[in-house]
VEXDREN-2710 file (C-alpha; in Angstrom, 1 decimal):
% VEXDREN-2710
k/r/px/py/pz
1/MET/0.0/0.0/0.0
2/GLN/1.2/3.5/-0.9
3/ILE/-0.1/6.6/0.7
4/THR/0.3/10.1/-0.7
5/GLU/-1.1/13.3/0.8
6/THR/-2.5/15.4/-2.0
7/THR/-4.3/18.1/0.0
8/SER/-3.6/19.6/3.4
9/ASP/-5.7/22.8/3.8
10/GLY/-6.5/23.7/7.4
11/LEU/-8.3/20.8/8.8
12/LYS/-9.1/19.2/5.4
13/ARG/-7.0/16.3/4.2
14/THR/-7.0/14.3/0.9
15/LEU/-4.9/11.1/0.7
16/LYS/-4.3/9.0/-2.4
17/VAL/-4.0/5.3/-1.5
18/VAL/-2.7/2.7/-4.0
19/VAL/-3.2/-1.0/-3.3
20/GLY/-1.0/-2.9/-5.7
21/ALA/-2.3/-5.6/-8.0
22/ALA/0.0/-8.1/-6.3
23/GLU/-1.6/-7.4/-2.9
24/LEU/-5.0/-7.7/-4.4
25/ALA/-4.1/-11.0/-5.8
26/GLU/-2.9/-12.2/-2.4
27/ARG/-6.2/-11.1/-0.9
28/MET/-8.1/-12.8/-3.7
29/ASP/-6.2/-16.1/-3.1
30/LYS/-6.9/-15.9/0.7
31/ARG/-10.6/-15.3/0.0
32/ILE/-10.8/-18.3/-2.3
33/ASP/-9.0/-20.4/0.3
34/GLU/-11.7/-19.4/2.8
35/LEU/-14.5/-20.4/0.5
36/LYS/-13.2/-23.6/-1.1
37/ASP/-14.5/-25.9/1.6
38/GLN/-18.0/-24.2/1.5
39/LEU/-18.7/-24.2/-2.2
40/HIS/-20.9/-26.7/-4.0
41/ILE/-20.1/-26.7/-7.7
42/LYS/-21.5/-29.4/-10.0
43/GLY/-18.9/-31.9/-11.1
44/PHE/-16.7/-31.4/-8.0
45/ARG/-16.9/-32.9/-4.5
46/LYS/-17.2/-30.4/-1.7
47/GLY/-13.8/-29.0/-0.8
48/LYS/-12.2/-30.4/-4.0
49/VAL/-12.9/-27.5/-6.3
50/PRO/-9.7/-26.2/-7.8
51/PRO/-8.9/-22.5/-7.0
52/ALA/-8.5/-21.7/-10.7
53/HIS/-12.0/-23.0/-11.4
54/ILE/-13.5/-20.9/-8.5
55/LYS/-11.7/-17.9/-9.9
56/LYS/-13.1/-18.6/-13.3
57/VAL/-16.7/-18.9/-12.1
58/TYR/-16.8/-16.3/-9.3
59/GLY/-13.7/-14.2/-10.1
60/LYS/-15.4/-10.9/-10.9
61/SER/-17.8/-10.9/-7.9
62/LEU/-15.1/-12.1/-5.5
63/MET/-12.7/-9.5/-6.7
64/THR/-15.3/-6.8/-6.2
65/GLU/-15.8/-8.1/-2.6
66/VAL/-12.0/-8.2/-2.1
67/MET/-11.6/-4.6/-3.4
68/GLU/-14.3/-3.3/-1.0
69/LYS/-12.7/-5.0/1.9
70/ALA/-9.3/-3.7/0.9
71/VAL/-10.6/-0.1/0.7
72/ASN/-12.1/-0.4/4.2
73/GLU/-9.0/-1.9/5.7
74/THR/-6.4/0.2/4.0
75/SER/-8.3/3.5/4.6
76/SER/-8.4/2.7/8.3
77/GLN/-4.7/1.6/8.3
78/ALA/-3.7/4.9/6.5
79/ILE/-5.5/7.0/9.1
80/ALA/-3.9/5.0/11.9
81/GLU/-0.4/5.2/10.5
82/ARG/-0.7/9.0/10.2
83/LYS/-2.3/9.2/13.6
84/GLU/-5.1/11.3/12.2
85/ARG/-8.3/11.9/14.0
86/PRO/-11.1/12.3/11.4
87/ALA/-14.0/14.4/12.4
88/LEU/-16.4/12.2/10.4
89/ARG/-16.2/9.1/8.2
90/PRO/-13.9/9.9/5.2
91/ASP/-15.4/10.2/1.7
92/ILE/-13.9/7.5/-0.6
93/ALA/-13.7/7.9/-4.3
94/LEU/-12.2/5.2/-6.6
95/GLU/-10.0/6.5/-9.3
96/GLY/-10.4/5.6/-13.0
97/ASP/-13.3/5.1/-15.4
98/LYS/-15.3/2.0/-15.9
99/ASP/-12.6/0.4/-18.2
100/ALA/-9.9/1.2/-15.7
101/LEU/-11.8/-0.5/-12.9
102/GLU/-12.4/-3.5/-15.1
103/GLN/-8.6/-3.8/-15.4
104/VAL/-8.3/-3.8/-11.6
105/ILE/-11.0/-6.5/-11.3
106/ASP/-9.2/-8.6/-13.9
107/GLY/-6.0/-8.3/-11.8
108/LYS/-4.2/-6.3/-14.4
109/ALA/-3.9/-2.9/-12.6
110/ASP/-3.5/-1.4/-9.2
111/LEU/-6.4/-0.2/-7.1
112/ALA/-6.2/3.5/-6.5
113/TYR/-8.6/5.7/-4.5
114/LYS/-8.8/9.1/-2.8
115/MET/-10.0/9.6/0.7
116/THR/-11.1/13.1/1.8
117/PHE/-11.8/14.0/5.4
118/GLU/-11.5/16.7/8.1
119/VAL/-9.3/16.1/11.1
120/LEU/-10.2/17.2/14.6
121/PRO/-8.3/20.4/15.6
122/GLU/-5.5/20.5/18.2
123/ILE/-7.1/21.8/21.4
124/ALA/-5.0/23.6/24.0
125/LEU/-7.0/23.2/27.2
126/GLY/-7.2/26.2/29.4
127/ASP/-6.5/26.6/33.1
128/PHE/-9.7/25.5/34.8
129/SER/-8.6/26.9/38.2
130/ILE/-9.3/30.5/37.0
131/ILE/-12.9/29.8/36.3
132/THR/-15.1/31.4/39.0
133/LEU/-18.7/30.2/39.4
134/GLU/-21.5/30.5/41.9
135/ARG/-23.6/27.6/43.2
136/LEU/-27.0/28.6/44.4
137/VAL/-28.3/26.8/47.5
138/ALA/-32.0/26.9/48.4
139/THR/-33.6/25.4/51.5
140/VAL/-37.2/24.0/51.8
141/ASP/-39.3/26.4/53.9
142/ASP/-42.3/25.5/56.0
143/GLU/-44.8/27.0/53.5
144/THR/-43.4/25.0/50.6
145/LEU/-43.4/21.8/52.7
146/ALA/-47.0/22.4/53.8
147/LYS/-48.1/23.0/50.2
148/ALA/-46.4/19.8/49.0
149/LEU/-48.0/17.7/51.8
150/ASP/-51.4/19.2/51.0
151/GLU/-50.9/18.2/47.3
152/ILE/-50.1/14.7/48.4
153/ALA/-53.2/14.5/50.5
154/GLY/-55.2/15.9/47.6
155/ARG/-54.1/13.0/45.5
156/SER/-55.6/10.7/48.1
157/THR/-58.9/12.6/48.2
158/THR/-62.1/10.4/48.2
159/TYR/-65.6/11.5/47.2
160/ALA/-68.9/10.7/48.9
161/ALA/-72.2/11.2/47.1
162/MET/-74.5/13.6/48.9
163/ASP/-78.2/13.6/48.1
164/GLY/-79.6/17.1/47.8
165/ARG/-76.2/18.8/48.0
166/ALA/-75.7/21.9/46.0
167/ALA/-72.3/21.6/44.3
168/GLU/-69.5/23.7/45.8
169/THR/-65.9/24.3/44.8
170/GLY/-64.0/21.0/45.5
171/ASP/-67.0/18.8/44.9
172/ARG/-67.1/16.2/42.1
173/VAL/-70.0/16.5/39.8
174/THR/-70.9/13.7/37.4
175/ILE/-72.8/14.9/34.3
176/ASN/-74.3/14.0/31.0
177/PHE/-74.0/16.8/28.4
178/ALA/-74.7/17.7/24.8
179/GLY/-73.0/20.8/23.2
180/LYS/-73.8/22.8/20.1
181/ILE/-72.2/25.7/18.3
182/ASP/-74.6/27.9/16.3
183/GLY/-77.2/25.2/16.9
184/GLU/-75.1/22.4/15.4
185/ALA/-73.6/19.5/17.4
186/PHE/-69.8/19.1/17.1
187/ASP/-67.3/16.3/17.5
188/GLY/-66.5/15.7/21.2
189/GLY/-69.4/17.9/22.4
190/THR/-71.5/15.1/23.7
191/GLY/-70.7/12.7/26.6
192/GLU/-72.1/10.7/29.5
193/GLY/-70.8/10.0/33.0
194/MET/-68.1/12.7/32.9
195/ALA/-66.8/13.6/36.3
196/VAL/-65.8/17.3/36.9
197/VAL/-64.0/18.4/40.1
198/LEU/-65.0/22.0/40.5
199/GLY/-62.1/24.4/41.0
200/GLN/-59.5/22.2/39.2
201/GLY/-59.8/24.0/35.9
202/GLY/-60.2/20.8/33.9
203/THR/-62.7/22.2/31.5
204/ILE/-63.0/25.2/29.1
205/PRO/-63.4/28.6/30.8
206/GLY/-66.9/29.2/32.2
207/PHE/-68.1/25.5/32.2
208/GLU/-67.2/24.8/35.8
209/ASP/-68.7/28.1/37.0
210/GLY/-72.0/27.0/35.3
211/LEU/-72.0/23.8/37.5
212/LEU/-71.7/25.6/40.9
213/GLY/-74.9/25.1/42.9
214/ILE/-76.2/22.3/40.7
215/LYS/-77.8/19.3/42.4
216/ALA/-78.2/15.6/41.3
217/GLY/-81.1/15.5/38.8
218/ASP/-80.9/19.2/37.9
219/ASN/-80.8/20.2/34.2
220/ARG/-78.9/23.4/33.1
221/THR/-77.9/25.2/30.0
222/ILE/-74.3/26.4/30.2
223/THR/-72.6/28.7/27.8
224/ALA/-68.8/28.6/27.5
225/THR/-66.2/29.7/25.1
226/PHE/-63.2/27.7/23.8
227/PRO/-59.8/29.5/24.2
228/GLU/-58.3/31.0/21.1
229/ALA/-55.3/28.7/21.6
230/TYR/-57.5/25.5/21.8
231/PRO/-55.7/22.6/20.0
232/VAL/-58.7/21.8/17.9
233/ALA/-58.7/24.5/15.3
234/THR/-62.4/24.2/14.3
235/LEU/-63.4/24.9/18.0
236/ALA/-60.8/27.6/18.9
237/GLY/-62.5/30.8/19.9
238/LYS/-66.0/29.4/19.4
239/THR/-68.8/29.8/21.9
240/ALA/-70.8/26.7/22.7
241/THR/-74.0/26.0/24.5
242/PHE/-74.2/22.8/26.6
243/GLU/-77.4/21.1/27.9
244/VAL/-76.2/19.5/31.1
245/THR/-77.8/17.0/33.5
246/ALA/-76.2/16.3/36.8
247/THR/-76.4/12.6/37.9
248/GLU/-74.3/12.9/41.1
249/VAL/-72.8/15.5/43.4
250/ALA/-70.1/14.1/45.7
251/LYS/-68.3/15.9/48.5
252/SER/-64.6/15.7/48.7
253/GLU/-63.0/14.2/51.7
254/LYS/-59.3/15.0/52.0
255/PRO/-57.4/12.9/54.5
256/VAL/-55.9/14.5/57.6
257/ILE/-52.2/14.9/57.3
258/ASP/-51.0/13.0/60.4
259/ASP/-49.2/9.8/61.5
260/GLU/-52.0/7.6/60.2
261/PHE/-51.9/9.2/56.8
262/ALA/-48.1/8.8/56.6
263/LYS/-48.5/5.1/57.3
264/THR/-50.9/4.7/54.4
265/LEU/-47.9/5.9/52.2
266/GLY/-45.6/3.3/53.8
267/LEU/-43.8/5.6/56.2
268/GLU/-43.4/5.3/59.9
269/ASN/-45.0/8.6/61.0
270/LEU/-45.6/12.1/59.9
271/GLU/-42.1/13.2/60.7
272/LYS/-40.7/10.6/58.4
273/LEU/-43.1/11.8/55.7
274/LYS/-41.9/15.4/56.1
275/GLU/-38.3/14.2/55.9
276/ALA/-39.0/12.3/52.7
277/VAL/-40.9/15.2/51.0
278/THR/-38.3/17.7/52.1
279/SER/-35.5/15.5/50.7
280/GLN/-37.4/15.2/47.4
281/ILE/-38.0/19.0/47.1
282/LYS/-34.4/19.7/48.1
283/GLY/-33.3/17.3/45.3
284/GLU/-35.4/19.3/42.8
285/TYR/-33.8/22.5/44.0
286/ASP/-30.3/21.1/43.8
287/GLY/-31.0/19.7/40.3
288/ALA/-32.2/23.1/39.1
289/ALA/-29.2/24.8/40.7
290/ARG/-26.9/22.3/39.0
291/MET/-28.4/23.0/35.6
292/LYS/-27.7/26.7/36.0
293/LEU/-24.2/26.0/37.3
294/LYS/-23.5/23.6/34.4
295/ARG/-24.7/26.1/31.8
296/GLU/-22.4/28.8/33.2
297/LEU/-19.5/26.3/33.3
298/LEU/-20.1/25.4/29.7
299/ASP/-20.3/29.1/28.8
300/ALA/-16.9/29.6/30.5
301/LEU/-15.3/26.6/28.7
302/GLU/-16.6/28.0/25.4
303/LYS/-15.1/31.4/25.9
304/MET/-11.8/29.9/27.2
305/HIS/-11.2/27.8/24.0
306/THR/-10.8/29.2/20.5
307/PHE/-9.9/26.9/17.6
308/GLU/-11.0/26.1/14.1
309/LEU/-14.1/24.0/13.8
310/PRO/-14.4/21.1/11.3
311/PRO/-17.1/22.5/8.8
312/SER/-18.5/18.9/8.3
313/LEU/-19.2/18.6/12.1
314/VAL/-20.9/22.1/12.2
315/ASP/-22.9/21.2/9.1
316/PHE/-24.0/17.9/10.5
317/GLU/-25.1/19.5/13.8
318/PHE/-26.8/22.4/12.1
319/ASN/-28.8/20.0/9.8
320/GLN/-29.9/18.0/12.9
321/ILE/-31.1/21.2/14.7
322/TRP/-32.7/22.7/11.5
323/GLY/-34.5/19.4/10.8
324/GLN/-35.9/19.3/14.3
325/LEU/-37.0/22.9/14.0
326/GLU/-38.9/22.2/10.7
327/ARG/-40.6/19.2/12.2
328/THR/-41.7/21.2/15.3
329/LEU/-43.0/24.0/13.3
330/LYS/-44.9/21.6/11.1
331/GLU/-46.5/19.8/14.1
332/GLN/-47.5/23.2/15.5
333/GLY/-48.8/24.5/12.2
334/LYS/-46.5/27.5/12.4
335/THR/-43.9/29.2/10.3
336/LEU/-40.7/31.1/11.0
337/ALA/-42.7/34.3/10.4
338/ASP/-44.9/33.4/13.4
339/GLU/-41.7/33.4/15.5
340/GLY/-40.9/36.8/14.2
341/LYS/-37.8/35.7/12.2
342/THR/-36.8/35.4/8.6
343/GLU/-35.2/32.2/7.3
344/ASP/-31.8/33.9/7.0
345/GLU/-32.0/35.2/10.6
346/ALA/-33.1/31.8/11.9
347/ARG/-30.3/30.0/10.0
348/ALA/-27.7/32.3/11.3
349/GLU/-29.0/31.9/14.9
350/TYR/-29.1/28.1/14.7
351/ARG/-25.7/27.9/13.0
352/GLY/-24.3/29.7/16.0
353/ILE/-26.0/27.2/18.2
354/ALA/-24.5/24.4/16.1
355/GLU/-21.0/25.9/16.4
356/ARG/-21.3/26.2/20.2
357/ARG/-22.4/22.6/20.5
358/VAL/-19.5/21.3/18.3
359/ARG/-16.9/23.5/20.1
360/LEU/-18.1/22.3/23.6
361/GLY/-18.4/18.7/22.4
362/LEU/-14.8/18.8/21.3
363/VAL/-13.6/20.5/24.4
364/VAL/-15.5/18.1/26.7
365/GLY/-14.2/15.1/24.7
366/GLU/-10.6/16.4/24.9
367/ILE/-10.9/16.9/28.7
368/GLY/-12.3/13.4/29.1
369/GLU/-9.6/11.8/27.0
370/ARG/-6.7/13.6/28.6
371/ASN/-7.9/12.8/32.1
372/LYS/-9.0/9.3/31.3
373/ILE/-12.6/9.9/32.3
374/GLN/-14.7/6.9/31.3
375/VAL/-18.3/5.7/31.7
376/SER/-18.3/2.4/33.5
377/GLN/-20.5/-0.5/32.5
378/ASP/-22.3/-0.2/35.8
379/GLU/-23.1/3.4/35.1
380/LEU/-24.3/2.5/31.7
381/ARG/-26.5/-0.3/33.1
382/ARG/-28.1/2.0/35.7
383/ALA/-28.9/4.5/32.9
384/LEU/-30.4/1.8/30.8
385/ILE/-32.6/0.7/33.7
386/GLU/-33.7/4.2/34.3
387/GLN/-34.6/4.6/30.7
388/ALA/-36.6/1.4/30.7
389/ARG/-38.5/2.6/33.8
390/ARG/-39.8/5.5/31.8
391/PHE/-41.9/3.1/29.7
392/PRO/-43.8/0.8/32.2
393/GLY/-44.8/-2.5/30.6
394/GLN/-42.5/-1.9/27.6
395/GLU/-39.2/-2.6/29.4
396/LYS/-38.3/-5.5/27.2
397/MET/-38.8/-3.5/24.1
398/VAL/-36.5/-0.7/25.4
399/TYR/-33.8/-3.2/26.2
400/GLU/-34.1/-4.8/22.7
401/TYR/-33.9/-1.3/21.1
402/PHE/-30.6/-0.5/22.8
403/GLU/-29.2/-3.9/22.1
404/LYS/-30.1/-3.9/18.4
405/THR/-29.8/-0.2/17.4
406/PRO/-26.3/0.9/16.4
407/GLY/-25.3/4.1/18.3
408/ALA/-28.2/3.9/20.8
409/LEU/-25.9/3.0/23.7
410/ALA/-23.5/5.8/22.6
411/GLU/-26.4/8.3/23.0
412/LEU/-27.1/6.9/26.4
413/ARG/-23.4/7.2/27.4
414/ALA/-22.9/10.8/26.1
415/PRO/-24.8/12.7/28.8
416/ILE/-23.2/10.5/31.6
417/PHE/-19.7/11.3/30.2
418/GLU/-20.5/15.0/29.9
419/ASP/-21.7/15.2/33.5
420/LYS/-18.5/13.4/34.7
421/VAL/-16.4/15.9/32.8
422/VAL/-18.4/18.7/34.3
423/ASP/-17.8/17.3/37.8
424/PHE/-14.1/17.0/37.1
425/VAL/-13.8/20.7/36.0
426/LEU/-15.9/21.9/38.9
427/GLU/-13.4/20.3/41.3
428/LYS/-10.7/22.5/39.6
429/ALA/-12.7/25.7/39.4
430/GLN/-13.5/28.2/42.1
431/VAL/-17.1/27.6/43.1
432/ALA/-18.6/29.8/45.8
433/GLU/-22.0/28.9/47.4
434/ARG/-24.8/31.4/47.9
435/LYS/-28.0/30.8/49.9
436/VAL/-31.1/31.9/48.1
437/SER/-34.9/31.5/48.4
438/LYS/-36.8/29.2/46.2
439/ASP/-38.1/32.1/44.2
440/GLU/-34.6/33.6/43.7
441/LEU/-33.4/30.2/42.5
442/MET/-36.2/29.7/40.0
443/LYS/-35.7/33.2/38.6
444/ALA/-32.0/32.6/38.2
445/VAL/-32.6/29.3/36.5
446/GLU/-35.2/30.8/34.2
447/ALA/-32.8/33.7/33.3
448/ALA/-30.0/31.2/32.5
449/SER/-32.3/29.2/30.3
450/GLU/-33.5/32.2/28.4
451/ALA/-29.9/33.3/27.9
END
């Protein structure tokens, strides 16, 4: 094999690789030797077919197979020998016209091809110790804890039917209804046995208000208007009239938040329930604070590292982002004009996002590689289990997907790797803690997300 560099322009490389006819012949002989004991050819016993006859019968197809394998192996070898780090899979182009390639297949000429690719840039990592960050720390106050406990109790609310009761806020009213718009029935406007909990806002504006004071057996006409943003376009903004019959009014009975209630949730007493809820809320606060801290750390890493980006990686990332944007707009029935942008403005914005992602991806990868940061099989296994838990009853399907889909495990590994690199850099950086309220934390997180 002969390798000649024909182009070296920035990160772009073009190599010409020549695989001699003699080497191809050796590869051909080896392939025939592998096949001779498997072939069944009329007139010959299995394993006794002469190599010359195999070449005569299958020569062209076998040589095509040999050439393809030779290109795959020699291109990888060429990159390894030069210690190159391609940004993406190289583009391979065989040299010569149809007649020239026939000469190669016939074993009368060398195989020559060009491989073009972009290499990853050399990255000089910055001094992480000069990065200054702030970690926000929020505690769970009594009001937040009480609200959370009340919501938990609310999910355990039971309802008892009450004869003659006039429906109040918090009651559950079971109704039959038939709706019309401009005197005409519409899809989804009729139903029986629908339960409405007054005050929860589970219906269109005005409908629940029309049920206040109703008793079992009462009939009412309720007028309500669908919101302008209602997902069914034919109903959005329309005013409907509903003929309603109440079949039951049930009073809500929320459990008392005490030791006995805690036991129904599998906890020893109310104090243990408070500890568990406090821990959960604190975990949510810490998670939000980490998201903000991570975003600011990535911002600092991006500003700290300047280097040429492989255009192919930026194009690939941009196309991924742009494709997702187009799908989202199509699903929402919107256009870029609805977002107040021209296509050129949007493309410029999203190309900037693509460049940021590529730059940070390369920096994070470089930090991980130099510091031997790896994702263990145990960490990957836990992530896979967590992913499967998101689809109750379909766990087997999830496992099979990750087992059979190329690249799926890499997508699962990537965020774990990134978080481990972030933790590594945070240990080197100067991180000061500041205590804040829940509201201050959420405002700071929202501001960081908008940025």
